[in-house]
Steps between C-alpha positions, in 0.01 A plus 500: 500500500218512752317831481284594800132536412388717789713812449310825543609833354567641847724206589690527171552877535632447853733220383636708211619762748791261571625580147461873545161538329287786626138584428496799267129525426176308476265549208174315558584138572864518384794579726815640336832412666847632418853411608832674449709186572687374190355792305146632488228235466122535514245225554122512526319271744123450465331551837319164499441252780660255413702566186452257212804276455555609138490865597729443796763311301482662156408853598700552818749229596667443161567869430628558855724191485637605159576850626696364797671225298359207697259217428134502603575221749776708662267800509225301674753387763636852547149642541391222736197405290 
């Protein structure tokens, strides 16, 4: 799996809209997103430029992929990252 290393929080938030995620709130440097697709799911994205690879994969992509029942690779393709 090739994970992009230049993903910003703004780009990720915009990409996650394709899966129905909407910005609910921002508390400091953390953006909270929620979707109603496949049940309610919340994810927090740090507002960093760029996101660290470990944070991107472990903190955002893996939970989102698990919620939607797809692999991280499929998620990256779906999001266009």
